N, C-alpha and C positions, 0 to 999 in steps of 0.2 A: 533869057537873055541875060546878058550879062550888066550888071551892077555900073552903074557910073557914076563920078562922084556926083553927078546933079539929084540922082537919085537918096544919095547918104545926105547933102543938103535940105532937099524937101522934105525928109523923114526927121529932121533934127530940126528943122524950120529954122535955121541960118545959110545964111550965104554960101556959095561955093568958094568963094573967098576964104570964107572962115576955116572948113576942112580945110585948106590944101594947105593955110596954117598949122592946124593940127598936126597934117602927115608927115609936113616938113618941117616944124619945130622951129622955124627960122622966123618967127613975129608971136608978144606973147596973148595968151589968154586965157580969156576967167578959167580957171579950174573946173568949174560947173560944168560950163558948153564941152570944155577938152575932153570930158567924162562922160557925157553924154553923145558924143560925136564917136570916142573910141570905143563905145556901145554898141554906137548903130552901125560902125563899121564890120564888126565882128559876128553882128546877127546879119543885115544884109552879103555879107564875105565876100564885102570888097577888098581887089586890088588894084593896087596905085597904077598907075599907068608906070613902068622903072624908068621909061625913053624922056619923060615930060618930067618926072621928079629930078631926075642927072640935069635937065637945062635948066629947071629953076634954082635946084641948088650948084652949078655949077661942078660938078664934083661927082664922076661915074658911081654906079653900087656893082660895077663886077669884080671882084678878082680872078685875075691869070693865076693859074695853078700846075705847075711843066714837071713831068713826070718820065721815068725813063721808060716805064711799060706797067700794063697794069692784071698780068700773066701772074705774078708773084705778087701774093697778097699781103706783101709785109705792105708793099705800097698802096691799095687796096686799103688795109685797114690806116695807114697814115691818112690819105681822102677822106676818111670816114671820118679821122678824129678833130680834119680841118673844117670838114659839112659840119660835124656836130655844133661848133662854135658860132658858125656864122649863118645858120638856121636860123635862130634867133634875132637874126639882125637887118639890115635893110640891104644886104648882101648877097649877090648869086655869085656862083663859081661858073668860071670859063677852062677848061681843062683841056690840058698839051703834053699829048706823048713823044718823047725823041728817038726810045726807040735806041738809048747812049749813042744815038749820031751828033757829030758837037755840031755841021749845020745843019743840021732838024731845031738842036739847041736854040741857036742865033735865031735861026729862023721863025722858030715858035713866039723868042720871047721879043722879037720886033712886030711879028703882031701882034701879042699882047698890048705893045706900045701903040701901035697904030689903030686900037682900038678903047684905047685912052681909058686902062683902065686904073681902078683905086690903087694898088699896088700887086706882086707877084709875089708868091714863092715856090720856090725853086729847089723841090727832093732830087736829093742824091749830086747834086751839079759838076757840071766834068770840068772843073777848075783846071785838071789836068791836059785836056784835050782842046777847052775853048781858053782864049789869053785871058786872063783874070784883070786885066785890066778893061775889059769890055762889060763884065757885071760891074765893075767899082765904078765905070762914068753914066751905065745906066740907071744905080743905085740913085747915085747922087740928087737926081731930077724924080725920081719913081721908089717910093717905098719896096724894098726888098729882105727877105729874109730866107735863109735857107736852112733845110730840113737835112738832117742827118753829114753833113760836112760843117766843120770851123770855118768861118771868114774874117780874115786878118783885116781887111777895110771897115775903116770907122764908120763906113755906112750902109753896113748888112747888118743883121740880126739873125742871128744863128741860134738854131736848138740843133742837139744831136746826144746821142751816150756815148759814154766812156768806154770806147769798145776795147780800148787795150787792158782794163778790167777785167770785160768781160772776156774776152781770148784768155787771160789766166784764169779765169775762173774755170773755165772750158777743159783747159790741158789740164789745171792742175786735179781736176776732176779724174781725169784718166789715169792721171800720174797715180794718185791716190788710191786705184783701183790694179796698183801695179803694170802699168802699160806703162812700158819702154817705147816700142816701136810704134810710134803714133802718127799713122799718114794723113796729111792735107790736101783739102779740095778748093777750091777756089775759081774765082771766073776771070774776063777781061776787064780792064778799063773801070775800076771802082779802087777809091780810095780807101772805100769798109772792106777790102778785100786786101790791099796792101798791108794796114794797119794790123790785121790780123794773121799775115804769114811776118811781120818783123817783129811780132811777140813769140808764134811759132820756133822761126827760125831760134829767136833768142834762148829760151825756154827748153830747146832741143841741144844747143849746143851747151847750155847752164849742165845737162845732163852727160856732156860727151856721147851723145845719139842722133849728131843731126845726119843726115842724109836725104841729098837733094835730090832723089829716086822717087823721094814717100812726098811728094809735094807734085799735084795734079793740076792743072788748067784747064779747064772743060770749056772753054772761049767766053761767050753768051751765058752769064750765069741767072739774069729774070726771062727767060723767055718758058716759049709754054713748053718749050721739047728739053730741058732743061735736067727735069730726073731722066729722061732715058739717054739722053747724054751723056748723065753721070754714072747708069748703070753701065753702059756700053765699057766709057773709061774705067768705071771701078773694077770691073770681071779684069780689065788688063794688069790692072794694078794688082790687084789681091791675087791673081793668077800667078805674076810672077816673084809676089814680095810675099811669101805664103808666112814669111815672119812677122807680118804687119798683124797687131792684135786690139791698137783703136785707134778711130779715124776720128777727127776734127774737119766738119765740114759747115764753110762759110753761111751759106741759110740751109732753112729746111729742103728747100726742094730738094737740093743736094745731096742731103743726108737719106730722104726717102730713096734716092737713085741706088746711094750705095747699101740701104737695106734690100733694095729689090737685085742690086749685083747678088747679096751674098745669098739670096734666095735660090737662083740659078747657080750658084757654086755650089749649095747645101752650105754655106756657112753657118750655123748657130748665130743666132743672137738675142742674150749679150756673152751667153759660153764661150765663144770663138772667136768674137768680133764686139767690140764696146761701139758706140757711135754717141755721139753728142751735136748736134747743126748748131741755129741761130736766127732766131727771129723770134720761135712759138709761133707762127700762124695757125691756125684753128686746125690743119691737116694735122700738123704732129699728135695731137690726140686722137686722134680717128685712125692711125695706121696700127697696125700691130704688129711687133711689141711697140708700143706705144714711146712715143721718140723724146730723148732725155733732150734738152736743148736752152739755149740761152734768150729770155725773153728782154727784146728790147724793145719797149714801151712803143710799140707801134703808132696807136690807137691816142697816147698822150707826147707825142712827138707831134702830130698834124695836130691837138690841140692847142697845144705851149705854142707851135708856130701861128696859126690862126690870131693866138693873144697878141703875140710880137708886132705881127701885121697892123693888125689894129689900133695898135698903142704908136706904132711909125704913125701911119695914119690921123690922127687924131694930135700929134704934135711934129706936126707935118715937117715929117721925115728930120726930124731935126736927133732924133737921139735914136742909140742902136744899142745892143746888149746882147748878149746871149745866154742861154738856158744849156748847162748839162747833166744828166740822165741817168742813174745808175742802173745797169741790166744788173740778172738776177739770174743765177741755174736753178731752173726745174727739172725733179727728178723725176726720172720716167722709169720706163722699161730694157732701154738697149744702153 
């Protein structure tokens, strides 16, 4: 039978009101009594009713997390980081998936608002597709944090990587291996892809070797089909452009797709073609050869976003700030 607050009160020989005060921290309780109640709660494995607690505290204990996808392990690792912080708190997570659809993104956020969540973390928000004023208007009265995207709004906190520097690390590494004909693989509707393409174009133009045909857009870049789609596009690219000796891919799933294309075409990695991915998901160490990639702190992105959101909740949404993380090149075998 499930333990109730009455059971805890009886075991401690105190009133139900005293147990409630210890749980909610809304009235002072003697330290000795508090320690006794907390010990019994742990022994009896009592879990307070979150809905009742929310009514007492007049504040939700649910955090909304909005992500484009869970097919790409980048997003699941970010979620793990968020969960690692909140699992030790009174908050639980309500996850919403948008599939990079702006209408779904707005719909999911509106649903979270109707659920009276304590705050919202938006991973890879579609600012370019959703009117920016929408996010700003929501964030004026509800704590909000962006992950993987800087926000100019004074109402939104953000945590993101220095992706320009990360892209430069990847391309400079290929250049250091004497690769000049470097292809670039990206997907649709992503601010992070746009940043990387901007850096790629600048660096290729700097060495007077920019070729538009070396840029490949595979479409949706975070789906379960990403590897196969990239493999098919990679076969076309490498068959038509035999002078390509290096590839920079916007995420590791795309990079693995290029690796599979090389196997189909009997192109040896890294002897004939070098590849650098982006993310450092677990798969990058499991493939053969092991993928050289850029580590973009997925877990830390999530954990820091949770810290920022908790700060906004505690200070009544008065202050916002940004955290920028540095990327690192992980040298492996490709």
